[in-house]
TORKEVO-655295 format. One line per 4 residues: for each residue x, y, z of C-alpha. Coordinates in steps of 0.5 Angstrom, whole numbers, plus 2048, in hexadecimal, padded with zeros to 3 digits. Example, Ala and Ser with C-alpha at 12.3 -4.5 7.8 and 13.67 -1.06 7.14 Angstrom:
819,7F7,810; 81B,7FE,80E $
end
This chain:
8FF,6FA,873; 8F8,6F9,874; 8F1,6FE,872; 8EE,701,877 $
8E6,700,878; 8E2,705,878; 8DB,706,878; 8D7,70B,874 $
8D1,70D,879; 8CC,711,874; 8C5,713,873; 8C2,713,87A $
8BA,715,87C; 8BA,71C,87B; 8B7,721,876; 8BF,721,873 $
8BF,71A,872; 8BF,71B,86A; 8C5,720,86B; 8C8,71B,870 $
8C8,716,86B; 8CC,719,865; 8D2,71B,86A; 8D2,714,86C $
8D3,711,864; 8D8,717,864; 8DC,714,869; 8DB,70E,867 $
8DD,70E,860; 8E4,713,862; 8E6,70F,868; 8ED,70B,865 $
8EB,703,864; 8F3,703,864; 8F3,705,86B; 8EC,705,86E $
8E7,6FF,86E; 8E0,703,86F; 8D9,701,871; 8D4,705,86F $
8CE,704,874; 8C7,709,873; 8C5,70A,87A; 8BD,709,87A $
8BC,70A,882; 8BD,702,884; 8C3,702,888; 8C5,6FB,888 $
8C9,6FC,882; 8CD,702,885; 8CE,6FD,88B; 8D1,6F8,886 $
8D6,6FD,884; 8DB,6FC,88A; 8E0,6F7,888; 8DE,6F7,880 $
8E2,6FE,87F; 8E7,702,882; 8E4,709,881; 8DD,70B,87F $
8DD,711,87A; 8D7,715,87C; 8D2,718,877; 8CD,719,87A $
8C9,720,87A; 8C4,723,87E; 8C0,720,885; 8C1,719,886 $
8C8,719,882; 8CB,720,885; 8C8,722,88C; 8CD,71D,890 $
8C8,717,890; 8CB,712,88A; 8D2,715,88D; 8D0,713,895 $
8CF,70C,893; 8D6,70C,890; 8D9,70F,895; 8D5,708,89A $
8D8,703,895; 8DF,706,894; 8DE,707,88C; 8E3,70D,88A $
8DE,712,886; 8E0,718,881; 8DE,71E,884; 8DB,722,88A $
8DA,71E,891; 8D4,71D,895; 8D4,723,898; 8D6,729,892 $
8D1,726,88E; 8CC,727,892; 8CD,72E,894; 8CF,730,88C $
8C9,72D,88A; 8C3,731,88F; 8C5,738,88C; 8C2,73B,891 $
8C8,737,898; 8CD,739,891; 8CB,740,891; 8CB,741,899 $
8D3,73E,898; 8D4,744,892; 8D2,749,897; 8D6,746,89D $
8DC,746,899; 8DB,74D,896; 8DA,74A,88F; 8D6,74F,88C $
8CE,74C,88A; 8C7,74E,888; 8C3,751,88E; 8BE,74B,88F $
8B9,748,894; 8B7,741,895; 8AF,73F,894; 8AC,738,897 $
8A6,735,894; 8A1,735,899; 8A6,73A,89D; 8A4,741,89B $
89C,743,899; 89E,749,896; 8A3,747,891; 8A3,74C,88C $
8A3,752,891; 8A9,750,894; 8AC,750,88D; 8AA,756,88B $
8AC,75A,892; 8B3,756,893; 8B5,754,88C; 8B2,759,887 $
8B0,758,880; 8B4,756,87C; 8B6,74F,87F; 8B8,748,87E $
8B4,742,880; 8B7,73C,881; 8B6,734,884; 8BB,734,88A $
8BD,72D,888; 8BD,72C,881; 8C2,72D,87C; 8C3,730,874 $
8BE,735,875; 8B8,731,876; 8B3,735,878; 8B6,73C,878 $
8B2,741,876; 8B5,748,876; 8AE,74D,878; 8AF,753,875 $
8A8,755,875; 8A4,755,87C; 89E,751,878; 8A3,74C,877 $
8A5,74A,87E; 89F,746,881; 8A0,740,87B; 8A8,740,87C $
8A7,73E,883; 8A2,73B,882; 8A7,737,87C; 8AD,737,881 $
8A9,733,886; 8A6,72E,882; 8AF,72B,881; 8B0,72D,889 $
8AD,72F,890; 8B3,733,891; 8B3,73A,88C; 8B8,73F,88C $
8B7,746,889; 8BD,74A,887; 8BE,752,884; 8BF,752,87D $
8C5,754,87B; 8C6,756,874; 8CE,755,870; 8D2,750,86D $
8D0,749,86F; 8D6,745,870; 8D9,73D,873; 8E0,73C,877 $
8E1,735,877; 8E6,733,87D; 8EA,72C,87C; 8EE,729,882 $
8EE,727,889; 8F4,728,88E; 8F6,72F,889; 8F0,731,886 $
8F1,734,87F; 8EC,739,87B; 8EC,738,874; 8EA,73E,86F $
8E3,741,870; 8DD,73F,86A; 8D9,745,867; 8D2,742,866 $
8CD,745,861; 8C7,743,861; 8C3,744,85A; 8BC,744,85E $
8BF,749,863; 8BF,744,869; 8C3,73E,869; 8BE,739,86B $
8BE,731,86A; 8BD,732,862; 8C2,737,861; 8C7,733,866 $
8C6,72D,862; 8C3,72E,85A; 8CA,72F,857; 8CB,735,853 $
8C5,738,857; 8CB,73C,85C; 8D1,73F,85A; 8D7,73E,85F $
8DD,742,85F; 8E3,73F,863; 8E6,743,865; 8E1,748,867 $
8E1,74F,864; 8E2,753,86B; 8E7,757,86E; 8ED,755,871 $
8EB,757,878; 8E4,753,877; 8E8,74D,874; 8EC,74E,87B $
8E7,74E,87F; 8E3,748,87C; 8E8,743,87D; 8E9,746,884 $
8E2,746,886; 8E0,73E,882; 8E7,73C,887; 8E4,73F,88D $
8DD,73C,88B; 8E1,734,88A; 8E3,735,891; 8DE,739,894 $
8DA,733,893; 8DE,72D,894; 8DF,72C,88C; 8E4,725,88A $
8E6,724,883; 8E2,729,880; 8DD,72E,87F; 8DA,733,87B $
8D8,73A,87E; 8D3,73F,879; 8D3,746,87A; 8D0,74D,877 $
8D7,752,875; 8D5,759,874; 8DB,75E,873; 8E1,75C,877 $
8DB,759,87D; 8D9,752,87D; 8D4,74E,881; 8D3,747,883 $
8CC,743,882; 8CE,73C,883; 8D3,736,882; 8D2,72F,87F $
8D5,72A,882; 8D4,724,87D; 8D5,729,876; 8D2,726,86F $
8D6,721,86B; 8D3,722,865; 8D5,724,85E; 8D2,72C,860 $
8D5,72C,867; 8D9,731,86A; 8DE,72D,86E; 8E0,72A,867 $
8E1,730,863; 8E5,734,869; 8EA,72E,86A; 8EB,72E,862 $
8ED,736,863; 8F2,733,867; 8F5,72E,864; 8F1,729,867 $
8EF,723,863; 8E7,720,865; 8EB,71B,866; 8F0,71D,86B $
8EB,721,86F; 8E8,71A,870; 8EE,717,872; 8F1,71D,876 $
8E9,71C,87A; 8EA,715,87B; 8F2,716,87D; 8EF,71C,883 $
8E9,718,886; 8EE,711,887; 8F4,715,88A; 8EE,719,88F $
8EB,712,890; 8F2,70F,892; 8F4,716,897; 8ED,715,89A $
8EE,70D,89B; 8F5,70F,89F; 8F1,714,8A3; 8EC,70F,8A5 $
8E6,712,8A3; 8E3,716,89D; 8E3,71D,8A0; 8E9,71F,89E $
8E6,722,897; 8E0,724,89A $
end
């Protein structure tokens, strides 16, 4: 039996490049040499090596994070090439990546999410006043198209609002400002496309009190407990909201939705379509909790992607999953 040829695409051109390289290295190391022929690919912005993958590999495993890798652009290239790839398609990647667009879809589907506003660089001369009047303090300021909490600030004092906005606008022309929600932070991964299912919720307890970039990726900086220590009602609601978000945002294969829990109430913050695969990442932890090894998780994602690609080809296009 011939081996499946898998290109593991990592690196990228976003501020999450180093994390992506770590995710990709873990994936390469875990893919069985008995079943897969693995080709590591470090994407540095040059499209030629990606185009050259057509005919060389059977599928691309996307281990990219952030803009340029998680926002539908690379996905669109592989769609044009007809090369299968893991994870969400073009439409789902784009809408999930833009936090304001995702929030609109949450509201439309009845998924509870903090109230907020969208600010555009150069489009709001009185941003601070608008935030005070429409959102209030405390609030959370975040670039609309970044991941790994890059550029995010929790503003608890009025004097901290201006620098938070300035910082967020250095990363993105669109900035989302939403009401601060206190509680227990959790994340719920979802696996699957045709019949998606939620994995156990992970409770996140950062030493600093805020789950920022350093807390995410520095070993020992954050305590992760799976399953999360929340009520049965909150557990059921979180799983239901994660599945709703997965479908509303047109995700496929895998997603991970971050939430805040206060008693039995659950509030959805955002959804990630290419969750990390590092040693401190949440998705592998949730998978292990239900007895799925990291290698089994990768195989699941590859098989799901190949199944969906085959269904789309039979349908005569790439619209059925998006």
